[in-house]
C-alpha positions in Angstrom: -53.3 167.3 80.2 -52.7 169.9 82.7 -51.7 169.6 86.3 -55.0 171.2 86.6 -57.1 168.8 84.8 -55.4 165.9 85.8 -56.3 166.4 89.7 -60.1 167.6 89.5 -60.7 164.3 87.4 -58.4 161.6 88.8 -60.1 160.8 91.8 -63.3 160.2 89.6 -61.0 158.1 87.3 -59.2 156.5 89.8 -62.3 155.5 91.6 -64.1 154.3 88.5 -60.8 151.6 87.1 -59.4 151.3 90.1 -62.0 151.3 92.6 -59.6 153.0 95.1 -60.4 156.1 96.8 -58.1 159.3 96.0 -57.3 160.7 99.7 -54.8 163.1 98.5 -53.0 164.0 95.6 -49.5 166.1 95.3 -48.8 166.8 91.8 -45.3 165.8 90.3 -43.4 168.5 87.5 -40.9 167.0 85.5 -42.8 164.0 83.7 -41.7 163.5 80.2 -44.3 163.8 77.9 -46.6 163.6 80.7 -48.3 164.4 83.5 -47.7 163.1 86.9 -48.6 163.4 90.3 -48.5 160.9 94.1 -51.7 159.9 94.8 -52.6 158.5 97.9 -55.6 155.0 98.8 -56.8 153.5 101.5 -53.9 151.1 100.3 -50.8 152.7 99.4 -48.9 155.6 97.2 -48.7 155.1 93.5 -48.0 157.3 90.4 -50.3 158.5 88.8 -48.9 158.7 85.0 -50.9 160.2 82.2 -50.4 160.8 78.3 -51.5 161.7 75.7 -52.9 159.5 72.9 -49.9 158.6 71.0 -48.5 157.8 74.2 -50.7 155.2 74.8 -48.3 152.7 73.3 -44.8 153.5 75.3 -47.1 154.3 78.7 -48.4 150.2 77.9 -44.6 148.9 76.9 -43.2 150.5 79.5 -44.9 149.0 82.5 -45.1 145.7 81.2 -41.3 146.1 81.6 -42.1 147.4 84.7 -44.5 144.4 85.9 -41.6 142.4 84.6 -38.9 143.8 86.5 -40.5 143.5 89.8 -41.7 140.3 89.7 -38.3 139.4 89.6 -37.2 141.0 92.2 -36.3 144.9 90.3 -38.6 147.1 92.7 -39.3 149.5 90.0 -42.9 150.7 90.1 -45.1 148.0 89.4 -48.5 149.1 88.0 -51.3 148.4 89.7 -53.9 146.3 88.0 -57.0 147.7 86.8 -60.3 146.3 88.5 -60.9 145.0 84.6 -56.8 143.3 85.0 -55.2 146.3 82.5 -52.1 147.8 82.8 -53.2 151.3 82.4 -57.2 153.0 81.8 -58.0 155.8 79.1 -58.5 159.0 80.8 -59.3 161.9 78.7 -57.6 161.9 75.5 -54.8 159.8 76.6 -54.2 157.2 78.8 -53.2 156.8 82.4 -51.3 153.9 84.8 -50.8 154.4 88.7 -47.9 153.1 89.5 -45.8 151.5 92.7 -44.4 155.0 94.4 -40.9 153.5 94.6 -38.7 155.6 97.8 -35.1 156.8 96.6 -34.1 160.1 94.3 -35.2 159.5 91.4 -33.1 159.1 88.0 
């Protein structure tokens, strides 16, 4: 998915799956096998990460690992659970996760 498609459809998908209004979207360049953007919502900023269908399992495992690390006090981009209580949501021909934005310098 290119960044134009992600940006144009993201507010609808986030509202439907997380019940949040997207107030601003800032594309992030350099995602590995993904499309990413920082989104601003009424409850804070998140990194929206989309992967194609073949990357779904890895995305879910990574989101789960980030959740476990956060529960143990390591800030790692905790996933925001969807309204259905899931770590991710289907989006187009792939999967989307919203991760807590963690300040600092990316690896």
